[in-house]
N, C-alpha and C positions, 0 to 999 in steps of 0.2 A: 544739367543744372545750370551751366555757364549760358546756354542759349536762352533759358528761361529768364534769367538775370538779365541778360542784354535786352530781351524783348521788353521786360518791365521797365528797365531804365529808359528805353526810347519811347515808350508809350507815356511814362510820367514826364519826360521832357517835352513832349508834344502837347500835352495837356496843360503844362505850366506855361508854355509860349502862347498856347492859344487864349489865355486870360489876359494878355497884355492889351494896353490901349492900342498899340500898332495893329494887332490882330482884329480888334474891334473896328478899327477904322478900314482895314482892309476888306473886311466883310460888308461894311457899309458902302464903300466905294464900288466893289464889285456888284453888289445889288442894285445900286443906282443905275449901272448900265444894263445889266441881264434882267433885272425885275426881282421882286421879292421871293419868287418861287424857285429861283435858280440855286443849284447846289454849289456852295462856295467852296473852292479848291483849298488845299492846305495853306495855311499862312506861310509866307517865305520868311527867311531871315531878316531880322529888323536892320536897316541900314543905320549908319551914324545919322543923328539929327542936326541939321544946321542950325545955327543960331537963328532965333525969330520963328521958329516952327515947332511943333509939338510932334510926338510920336504918332498921336492919332491923325494928324493931317498927313504925316508922311504915309500912313497905312492907307487913307483914302486914296492918295495919288497912286500908290502901288496896286490897290484893287481896281482902280479905273483901268490903268494900264493893262493888267492881267484880263480884264474882260474885253478889252478891245483887240486882243490877240486872236 
């Protein structure tokens, strides 16, 4: 029962984080380098956003860096 609950909580947390502007930007940045048909990896943890930037912009930068590795 505990394992089932843990798996459910992890999947719920992953689904909730995938709906953030950071993750949308990550997907867009990754696909801008690898192409639209590329499978986008799981979104990383969102870093603190500096003043003057948006979470979406930070996601684009993270996606581009991930695609270049």
